N, C-alpha and C positions, 0 to 999 in steps of 0.2 A: 744559481745566481742569475737575476734578471739583467736586462740590457743596461739599465741605469746603474745598478750596483756594480757591475763588472767594469763599466766606464770609470766610475768614481774610484773603484779599487785600483785601477791602473794609474790614475792620477795620484792617489795616496802612495802607491808603490814608487812612482817616479820621484815624488817629494822625499820619501824616506831614503832612497838610494842616493840622491843628490846630497842630502845632509850627511849621510854616512861617508861618502867619497869626497866631500868637500868641493864638488864641482857640478855644474849642470851638464857637462859633456859626458854623459853616461850612455851605455849601450841599451838598445831595445831588449836584448836578451837578459841583461841585469834587471831591468824593470819588470819584464814578464816573469822572471824567476822569483823576484820579490813578491809579486802579486799572486804567484801560483797559477798563472795563466799562460797562454801561448802567445808568441810574438805576433802572429797574424791577426790577433784580436785588436792590436793597435791600429792596423790598417782598417779593420772593420769599423772601429769607433771613431778614429781620428783622420783616416786617410793616409797618414804618413807619420814618421817620427816628428817632423816639424809641426804637424797638426797637434800632436800630443803636447809638445813643448809650448805651443801657443795657448792651448787650453789651460795648461798649468799656470802660465803667466797671467792669463785673464782671471783665473780663480784666485791667484795670490794678490791681485791688485784691484779687482772689481769692487769689493766692499769699501776698501780704503778710498777709492775715487769717489764713491757716493758720499761717504762721510766728509771728504774734503769739500765737496760742493756745498754740503750743508753748513760746514764751518765757515766758509766765505760769506754766507748769507746771515750768519748769527749776529745779533746786536751786541757785540762785545768789543772791547778795545783791540786795535790791530796787533799790539804786542802780545795780548793773550792768545789771539788767533794763531800768531806765528809760533808761540811756545807750544800750543796744542798740536799744531801741524808737525813741528819738529819731533815731538814725542811720538806722534802717530806713525811717522815713517820709520823712526828707529825701532819701534815695537814691531812693525811689519817686517823689517829686515831681520829682527831677532827671531821671528816666527819662521821666516823663509830666508835663511842665510845665503842660499844659492841665488837669490833673486837678481842681484846685479849681474852675475855671471850669465844667468838665463836670458836676461834682457839683451845683454851684449851679443849673445849667440844669435838671437832672433833679429837683431837690428843690423847685423854686419853687412847684409846685402840690402842696401838702402832702397833700391827700386823694387824689391820683391813685394808681393801682395801681403805677406806676413808682416814685414817691416812697416808697411803703410798702415795696416790694421792696428798694429801695436802703438804706432805713433799717435794715431787718432784716438785710441782708447785710453792711453796712459801718459805718454810723454807730453803731448800738447796740453791736455787738461791739467796735468801737474804743474807745468810751467805757467800756464794761464792763471791758475789759482794762486800760486805763489806771487805772481806779478800783481794780482788784484789786491792781495793782503799788503804787500809792500807799498804799492801806490796809494792805498788807503792811509797807511801810516805816514807817508810823506805829506800827503794832502792835509792830514789832520795836525801836522806839526809834531808828531810823535817820533818819526824816523828822520834821520838826516837823509838828504838825497843820495840814492844809491842805484846803480844799474841793476834792475831785476834779473837780467840775464846772468850777470856775474854772481849775484846772490843765489841764483838757482844752483850753480855748481858748488858754491860754498856749503849750502845746506844739504844737498843730496850727497855731496862728497863726504861730509862729516858723518852722515847717517850710514853710508855704505862702508866706510873704511874699517870700522870696528868688526864688521861681520865678513868682509871680504879678505881681511888679513889672514895670513897663515895661522891656523889654530895653535900650532906649537909656539909661535911668537906671542900670541895673545895669552896663552897659559903661562909662558915664561914671565911676562911682564906683570900679569895679575897675580901670579902665584897659584892659580887654580883655574879650572874651566869656569867661564863666566856664567853666573846664574841670573835669575830674574832681578834680583836686587842690583846686580852690576849693570844690567840693561837700564833700569830705572835711573840709577845714578848717572850713567852716561848720558841719558836723555836730558836730565836736568842740567848737567854741565855744558853740553852742547848748546842748549837753549840759552843758558847764562852767557856764554861766550859770544854767541851770535847777536843776541839782543844788546849786550853791552857795547858791541861795535856799531849797532844800528840806531840805538836810541839817541835822540837829539837832546843834549845836555843844556839845561838853562844857565 
């Protein structure tokens, strides 16, 4: 196994263990065991466990951040942009259900280099993009005036809650483990509820 593949193998293993255990707070030994590698390789590739977690967070959010910047620049109505954005972050949380927990772990020490890096790469761009879409909607007369900072928590909170909830509770309420159809249905309903509250009625 070459250097690149062993690094990616560790990231894949970390992702799999977090999904299996329902938390991002997993041990290096569990990750190494899942990868079939030794724990010292984590230090070799990432410097520390925190380095591995940061690399995993960047991998989980990097492409979605690029797509979000492209979305903001698209010549489509702001309500369509917001619906696409909501669907996108819900799908990302479906793919990485541990993401919210992982971000919280990495951001808990606000002054750390890791937290500053993550805020610059993910939190600030996400908030700025949502603000741009909402301000465009207000300026065009499509959205009622709303504080983009409050809207940020409404949108991201709705996206996270379905996947950060206890899996037993979700299964109990839905009657089964959620599948891709459930994720798409949830994305549509969240989009409907948020946009119904934001659109300016004639």
